[in-house]
LUMBA-43177 format. One record per residue (C-alpha): z, y, x; residue number from 1; residue in three letters. Coordinates in steps of 0.5 Angstrom, whole numbers, plus 500, padded with zeros to 3 digits. Example, Ala and Ser with C-alpha at 12.3 -4.5 7.8 and 13.67 -1.06 7.14 Angstrom:
# residues 2
{Z 516; Y 491; X 525; num 1; residuo ALA}
{Z 514; Y 498; X 527; num 2; residuo SER}
This chain:
# residues 85
{Z 199; Y 819; X 287; num 1; residuo MET}
{Z 202; Y 812; X 289; num 2; residuo LEU}
{Z 210; Y 812; X 288; num 3; residuo THR}
{Z 216; Y 808; X 289; num 4; residuo ASP}
{Z 221; Y 806; X 284; num 5; residuo LYS}
{Z 228; Y 808; X 285; num 6; residuo PRO}
{Z 232; Y 802; X 287; num 7; residuo PRO}
{Z 236; Y 798; X 282; num 8; residuo ARG}
{Z 243; Y 797; X 285; num 9; residuo GLY}
{Z 248; Y 802; X 284; num 10; residuo LYS}
{Z 250; Y 803; X 292; num 11; residuo LEU}
{Z 242; Y 803; X 294; num 12; residuo GLN}
{Z 241; Y 808; X 288; num 13; residuo HIS}
{Z 247; Y 813; X 290; num 14; residuo GLN}
{Z 244; Y 813; X 297; num 15; residuo GLU}
{Z 237; Y 814; X 294; num 16; residuo TYR}
{Z 240; Y 820; X 291; num 17; residuo LEU}
{Z 244; Y 823; X 297; num 18; residuo LEU}
{Z 237; Y 822; X 301; num 19; residuo SER}
{Z 234; Y 826; X 296; num 20; residuo ASP}
{Z 239; Y 832; X 297; num 21; residuo ASP}
{Z 239; Y 832; X 304; num 22; residuo LEU}
{Z 235; Y 838; X 307; num 23; residuo ARG}
{Z 237; Y 839; X 314; num 24; residuo THR}
{Z 240; Y 835; X 320; num 25; residuo ILE}
{Z 244; Y 839; X 325; num 26; residuo LYS}
{Z 242; Y 836; X 332; num 27; residuo LEU}
{Z 245; Y 839; X 338; num 28; residuo SER}
{Z 239; Y 836; X 342; num 29; residuo GLU}
{Z 234; Y 839; X 337; num 30; residuo ALA}
{Z 229; Y 842; X 342; num 31; residuo GLY}
{Z 228; Y 836; X 345; num 32; residuo LEU}
{Z 225; Y 833; X 338; num 33; residuo PHE}
{Z 221; Y 839; X 336; num 34; residuo GLN}
{Z 214; Y 836; X 338; num 35; residuo VAL}
{Z 215; Y 830; X 335; num 36; residuo HIS}
{Z 218; Y 834; X 328; num 37; residuo VAL}
{Z 211; Y 838; X 328; num 38; residuo LEU}
{Z 207; Y 832; X 329; num 39; residuo ARG}
{Z 211; Y 829; X 323; num 40; residuo LEU}
{Z 210; Y 835; X 319; num 41; residuo GLU}
{Z 202; Y 835; X 320; num 42; residuo GLN}
{Z 202; Y 827; X 319; num 43; residuo ALA}
{Z 206; Y 829; X 312; num 44; residuo LEU}
{Z 201; Y 834; X 310; num 45; residuo ILE}
{Z 195; Y 830; X 312; num 46; residuo SER}
{Z 198; Y 825; X 307; num 47; residuo ASP}
{Z 195; Y 819; X 311; num 48; residuo SER}
{Z 200; Y 813; X 311; num 49; residuo GLN}
{Z 198; Y 810; X 318; num 50; residuo PRO}
{Z 199; Y 817; X 321; num 51; residuo GLU}
{Z 206; Y 818; X 318; num 52; residuo VAL}
{Z 208; Y 812; X 320; num 53; residuo LYS}
{Z 206; Y 813; X 328; num 54; residuo GLN}
{Z 209; Y 820; X 328; num 55; residuo ALA}
{Z 216; Y 818; X 324; num 56; residuo ALA}
{Z 216; Y 812; X 329; num 57; residuo THR}
{Z 215; Y 816; X 335; num 58; residuo THR}
{Z 220; Y 821; X 333; num 59; residuo LEU}
{Z 225; Y 815; X 331; num 60; residuo THR}
{Z 224; Y 812; X 338; num 61; residuo LEU}
{Z 226; Y 819; X 341; num 62; residuo ALA}
{Z 232; Y 820; X 337; num 63; residuo LEU}
{Z 234; Y 813; X 339; num 64; residuo ALA}
{Z 233; Y 814; X 346; num 65; residuo GLU}
{Z 237; Y 820; X 346; num 66; residuo THR}
{Z 243; Y 818; X 342; num 67; residuo PHE}
{Z 243; Y 811; X 345; num 68; residuo GLN}
{Z 242; Y 807; X 339; num 69; residuo VAL}
{Z 237; Y 801; X 337; num 70; residuo GLN}
{Z 231; Y 805; X 334; num 71; residuo PRO}
{Z 230; Y 803; X 326; num 72; residuo PRO}
{Z 224; Y 800; X 323; num 73; residuo LEU}
{Z 220; Y 805; X 320; num 74; residuo VAL}
{Z 216; Y 803; X 313; num 75; residuo ARG}
{Z 212; Y 808; X 310; num 76; residuo VAL}
{Z 212; Y 808; X 302; num 77; residuo LEU}
{Z 209; Y 811; X 297; num 78; residuo GLY}
{Z 211; Y 818; X 295; num 79; residuo SER}
{Z 217; Y 819; X 291; num 80; residuo ARG}
{Z 216; Y 822; X 284; num 81; residuo PRO}
{Z 219; Y 829; X 282; num 82; residuo LEU}
{Z 222; Y 827; X 276; num 83; residuo LYS}
{Z 224; Y 820; X 274; num 84; residuo VAL}
{Z 223; Y 818; X 266; num 85; residuo SER}
C-alpha cells in the first residue's frame, strides 16, 4: 500500500493530526449531499484513486455551491499509515 509521510512543519503536522481525529462533520443541509457521500464511500472501497478524486471533486463542488465558497482543489494522495514509526 502506498502511504504519504506526515508533514514536517509544526503547524502542518498539528493540522494533520487534527484531521485524523475528525470523525464527523455536522451539516444542516446534510440530506443534499447523501448521493455524493455514498458515491465517495464506494470509490474509497474500490481503492481507485481516479474514482476517489472524481467523487471527492463532485462532493466538494456541491458543498461549495451550497455554502457559496470557492471549491477546493482535490488531490488524492496515498493512504495514511496506521502507525508512524
